[in-house]
C-alpha positions as CSV (number, residue, x, y, z in Angstrom):
1,M,-12.0,-5.7,4.7
2,F,-11.0,-9.4,5.1
3,W,-10.9,-11.4,8.3
4,M,-11.2,-15.1,9.0
5,L,-11.0,-16.2,12.7
6,L,-9.5,-19.7,13.3
7,L,-9.9,-21.1,16.8
8,M,-8.9,-24.7,16.8
9,I,-10.0,-25.4,20.4
10,A,-13.0,-27.7,20.5
11,Y,-12.9,-29.0,17.0
12,K,-14.3,-32.3,15.6
13,I,-12.5,-34.4,13.0
14,E,-14.4,-36.8,10.7
15,S,-12.8,-39.1,8.2
16,G,-13.4,-42.4,6.3
17,E,-10.4,-44.1,7.9
18,M,-8.1,-43.4,10.8
19,Q,-4.8,-45.0,11.8
20,I,-2.7,-44.3,15.0
21,V,1.1,-44.7,14.7
22,R,3.2,-44.7,17.9
23,E,6.9,-44.4,17.4
24,R,9.7,-43.1,19.7
25,G,7.3,-41.7,22.2
26,K,5.4,-39.7,19.5
27,E,1.9,-40.4,18.5
28,T,0.8,-39.6,15.0
29,I,-2.8,-39.9,13.7
30,L,-3.4,-40.5,10.0
31,F,-6.8,-39.7,8.5
32,Y,-7.9,-41.0,5.1
33,G,-10.9,-41.2,2.8
34,G,-11.9,-37.6,3.1
35,V,-11.4,-35.4,6.2
36,V,-13.8,-32.9,7.6
37,I,-12.7,-30.6,10.4
38,T,-15.5,-28.7,12.2
39,D,-14.8,-25.9,14.7
40,T,-17.3,-23.4,16.2
41,N,-16.9,-21.0,13.2
42,L,-15.1,-23.0,10.6
43,V,-15.4,-26.1,8.4
44,L,-12.3,-27.5,6.6
45,T,-12.2,-30.4,4.2
46,S,-9.3,-32.3,2.6
47,P,-8.7,-35.7,1.1
48,S,-6.3,-36.8,4.0
49,A,-4.5,-35.4,7.0
50,I,-1.7,-36.1,9.5
51,Y,-2.0,-35.0,13.1
52,V,1.1,-35.0,15.4
53,E,-0.3,-34.8,18.9
54,K,2.9,-33.8,20.7
55,E,3.5,-30.8,18.5
56,G,-0.1,-30.0,18.0
57,I,0.3,-29.8,14.2
58,M,-2.0,-31.0,11.5
59,E,-1.0,-31.3,7.9
60,L,-3.8,-31.3,5.4
61,S,-3.3,-32.7,1.9
62,G,-4.8,-30.9,-1.1
63,P,-7.0,-29.7,-2.3
64,V,-8.1,-28.0,0.9
65,S,-11.3,-26.0,1.2
66,G,-13.0,-24.2,4.0
67,V,-16.0,-22.1,5.0
68,S,-16.1,-19.5,7.8
69,G,-19.4,-17.7,8.0
70,S,-20.0,-16.0,4.6
71,R,-16.3,-16.5,3.5
72,S,-14.7,-19.4,1.7
73,L,-11.1,-20.5,1.5
74,R,-9.2,-22.9,-0.8
75,C,-5.6,-23.9,-1.3
76,E,-3.5,-26.8,-2.5
77,R,-2.4,-27.9,1.0
78,A,-2.3,-26.5,4.5
79,T,-0.9,-26.7,8.0
80,I,-2.7,-26.0,11.3
81,F,-0.7,-25.1,14.3
82,E,-3.1,-25.9,17.2
83,K,-1.3,-24.2,20.1
84,S,-0.7,-20.9,18.4
85,R,-4.0,-21.0,16.5
86,I,-2.3,-20.4,13.1
87,F,-3.4,-21.6,9.7
88,K,-1.0,-21.7,6.8
89,G,-2.2,-22.4,3.3
90,Y,0.1,-23.1,0.3
91,G,-0.4,-23.0,-3.5
92,S,-3.1,-21.1,-5.4
93,C,-4.8,-19.7,-2.3
94,H,-8.2,-18.0,-2.6
95,V,-10.3,-16.3,0.1
96,E,-13.7,-14.9,-1.0
97,G,-16.7,-13.3,0.6
98,P,-19.5,-10.9,-0.3
99,G,-17.7,-8.2,-2.3
100,E,-14.3,-9.4,-1.3
101,K,-11.6,-11.5,-3.0
102,L,-8.0,-12.4,-2.2
103,V,-5.7,-14.5,-4.4
104,C,-2.1,-15.4,-3.5
105,D,0.6,-18.0,-3.6
106,S,0.6,-18.7,0.2
107,I,-1.3,-17.4,3.2
108,I,-1.2,-17.2,7.0
109,L,-4.4,-16.7,9.0
110,H,-4.0,-15.7,12.7
111,G,-6.7,-14.2,14.7
112,D,-8.3,-11.4,12.7
113,S,-5.4,-10.9,10.3
114,I,-4.4,-12.4,6.9
115,L,-0.8,-12.3,5.7
116,A,-0.5,-13.1,2.0
117,F,2.6,-13.8,0.0
118,G,3.6,-13.9,-3.7
119,N,1.6,-12.2,-6.5
120,V,-1.0,-11.1,-4.1
121,F,-4.3,-9.6,-5.5
122,V,-7.0,-8.1,-3.3
123,R,-10.4,-6.6,-4.2
124,S,-12.9,-5.0,-1.8
125,E,-16.1,-3.6,-3.2
126,K,-17.0,-2.1,0.1
127,D,-13.9,0.1,0.0
128,S,-13.9,0.4,-3.8
129,I,-10.2,-0.7,-4.0
130,E,-7.9,-3.2,-5.6
131,A,-4.5,-4.0,-4.2
132,K,-1.4,-5.9,-5.3
133,G,2.0,-6.7,-3.8
134,S,4.6,-9.3,-3.0
135,V,3.5,-9.4,0.7
136,I,0.2,-7.9,1.9
137,L,-1.1,-7.8,5.5
138,L,-4.9,-7.5,5.8
139,K,-7.0,-6.6,8.8
140,E,-10.4,-4.9,9.2
141,N,-10.1,-1.5,7.4
142,F,-6.3,-2.0,7.1
143,I,-3.9,-3.0,4.3
144,R,-0.1,-3.0,4.4
145,S,1.8,-3.9,1.2
146,L,5.6,-4.6,0.8
147,G,7.3,-5.0,-2.6
148,N,5.9,-4.1,-6.0
149,G,2.8,-2.5,-4.4
150,Y,-0.2,-1.3,-6.2
151,L,-3.4,0.3,-4.8
152,G,-6.2,1.4,-7.2
153,S,-9.6,2.8,-6.7
154,T,-12.5,1.1,-8.4
155,G,-15.0,3.8,-7.6
156,K,-15.3,7.4,-8.7
157,D,-11.9,8.4,-7.3
158,S,-10.0,6.7,-10.2
159,I,-6.6,7.0,-8.5
160,S,-3.8,4.4,-8.8
161,L,-0.8,4.2,-6.6
162,Y,2.5,2.4,-7.2
163,S,5.2,2.1,-4.5
164,D,7.5,-0.3,-2.7
165,C,5.6,0.1,0.6
166,Y,2.2,1.5,1.5
167,I,-0.3,1.4,4.3
168,Y,-4.0,2.1,3.8
169,Q,-6.1,2.5,6.9
170,D,-9.5,4.2,7.5
171,S,-9.3,6.1,4.2
172,V,-5.8,7.4,4.8
173,L,-3.0,6.3,2.5
174,S,0.7,6.6,3.3
175,A,3.4,5.3,1.0
176,S,7.2,5.3,0.7
177,K,10.0,4.4,-1.8
178,N,9.4,4.9,-5.6
179,V,6.0,6.5,-5.1
180,A,3.9,7.2,-8.2
181,L,0.3,8.3,-8.2
182,F,-1.9,8.5,-11.3
183,S,-5.4,9.8,-12.1
184,P,-7.1,10.7,-15.4
185,D,-6.2,14.4,-14.8
186,F,-2.8,14.4,-13.1
187,E,0.2,12.3,-12.0
188,A,2.5,12.8,-9.1
189,R,5.8,11.3,-7.9
190,G,8.0,11.5,-4.8
191,D,10.0,9.6,-2.2
192,S,6.9,9.4,0.1
193,L,3.2,10.2,0.0
194,Y,0.4,10.9,2.5
195,Y,-3.2,11.1,1.1
196,D,-6.3,11.6,3.2
197,R,-9.2,10.4,1.0
198,R,-11.8,11.9,3.2
199,V,-10.6,15.5,2.9
200,R,-8.7,15.0,-0.4
201,I,-5.4,16.5,0.7
202,L,-2.3,15.0,-0.9
203,T,1.2,15.5,0.5
204,L,4.4,14.4,-1.4
205,S,7.9,14.6,0.1
206,G,11.4,14.1,-1.3
207,N,12.0,14.9,-5.0
208,A,8.3,15.6,-5.3
209,Q,6.6,16.4,-8.6
210,A,3.0,16.8,-9.7
211,K,1.8,17.6,-13.2
212,N,-1.2,17.8,-15.5
213,E,-1.5,18.6,-19.2
214,A,-0.2,22.2,-18.9
215,N,1.6,22.4,-15.5
216,T,4.5,20.8,-13.8
217,I,5.3,21.7,-10.2
218,M,8.3,20.4,-8.3
219,G,9.8,20.9,-4.8
220,D,11.1,19.1,-1.8
221,T,7.5,19.0,-0.5
222,I,4.2,19.4,-2.5
223,L,0.9,19.9,-0.8
224,S,-2.1,19.5,-3.2
225,F,-5.8,20.1,-2.5
226,L,-8.1,18.0,-4.8
227,N,-11.7,18.7,-5.6
228,L,-14.5,16.2,-5.6
229,D,-13.6,15.1,-9.1
230,N,-10.0,14.4,-8.0
231,K,-8.7,17.3,-10.0
232,I,-6.0,19.6,-8.5
233,D,-7.7,22.8,-7.1
234,S,-4.5,24.3,-5.7
235,T,-0.9,23.4,-4.8
236,V,1.9,24.6,-2.6
237,A,5.5,23.6,-3.3
238,F,8.4,24.3,-0.9
239,P,11.3,24.7,-0.6
240,R,13.3,24.9,-3.8
241,A,10.1,25.0,-5.7
242,R,9.8,25.1,-9.5
243,L,6.9,25.7,-11.8
244,L,6.7,25.1,-15.5
245,N,3.5,26.2,-17.3
246,R,3.0,25.6,-21.1
247,E,-0.2,26.6,-22.8
248,N,-1.5,28.8,-25.6
249,E,2.0,29.0,-27.1
250,K,3.3,30.6,-23.9
251,E,5.7,29.3,-21.4
252,I,6.3,30.4,-17.8
253,F,9.1,29.0,-15.6
254,L,9.6,30.0,-12.0
255,E,12.1,29.1,-9.3
256,A,11.3,30.2,-5.7
257,D,11.4,29.3,-2.0
258,T,7.6,28.8,-2.1
259,I,5.2,28.7,-5.0
260,K,1.4,28.6,-4.6
261,F,-0.5,28.0,-7.8
262,Y,-4.2,27.6,-8.5
263,T,-5.9,25.7,-11.3
264,E,-9.3,25.5,-9.6
265,G,-10.0,22.0,-11.1
266,R,-8.8,22.9,-14.6
267,D,-5.7,21.9,-16.6
268,S,-4.8,25.6,-17.2
269,L,-3.1,27.8,-14.7
270,R,-5.5,30.4,-13.2
271,Y,-3.0,32.4,-11.1
272,F,0.0,31.9,-8.8
273,R,2.0,33.4,-5.9
274,A,5.8,33.0,-5.5
275,Y,8.2,34.1,-2.9
276,N,11.9,35.0,-3.5
277,V,11.4,34.2,-7.1
278,K,13.2,34.2,-10.4
279,G,12.3,32.8,-13.8
280,Y,11.2,33.7,-17.3
281,Y,8.1,34.3,-19.5
282,R,8.2,33.3,-23.2
283,E,5.7,33.6,-26.0
284,G,5.7,31.8,-29.4
285,G,8.2,29.1,-30.4
286,E,11.7,28.3,-29.3
C-alpha cells in the first residue's frame, strides 16, 4: 500500500531569487524563480515559497510536485510543518507509484501514513483493490475509510462493499453503518460486517440479509462460507432466522431460532436444517 516518508531535517533549498524580511522579531524568507527542496529521500519543486523561521513553516505556491523513491506527488499548493514533520497538500492531489494511485482534494503526509480528504480514490494493483471515501487513512497494508465508503476488488474476487465506515487490514475487512456487499452471485446487507478474505468467511450482524437468485436468508447474525469462486457454499442464520426459497414454481418459507442452509456454490437450495421452526411449503402460483 501507500507510504511516503517526509523528514525535513537536513534539507537543501535552491531558488532563482531569495529575499529576507525581518519584521517585529520575525524573520521570513521569500523564495522566487523556481524552488527546489531536496531532502534525504524527497525532492519537491514549486514556483515560489515562503519560509517563516520562528514557526518552522514553509508555504509552497502551486503547482507543487515531488518525488520520493519510486513515488510521485503533485498538488496545487502545500505547507510543510518542519518541527512536526508534516506535509499538507491542497487541491487536486495525486500520489502515484508502481501499481498505486491516490487522487483526493487535500492530503496530509506524516511518517508512514497518508490522510486523504474529499472525493478520495485509491487503487492498489498489489492488493487488487479500489477504494473511495470522504476521508481515507492509508498505511502499509491498511485502509480506513469514513463517509460514503467503497471498497472493490479488481481481481478474481469481484466483491464490492459500500458502507459509512470500514477498515481493511491484512486481507481482513470490517465495516459498520449501512453495510452492503455485492458480488456477481449474491448480495448481502447488515449493520456491520466482518470478512476474512484469506479463509472466505463472511459475518453480518444487525438486520442481516444475504440473497442470491433463488434464496433469501435473514437473521440478527448471518455467517456465510464462500467457495473459491466467491459463491455461497453454506450459511447459518441466528437468532430470529428466516429463509425464503423460490425456484421451480415452488416456495419455501421458514422461521426458526437457527437455520443452516446449503447451496454448495449453486443458486439453488440443496438442503437445510432448522431448529424450533415454523413455516410453509407452496407449489404452483399464488
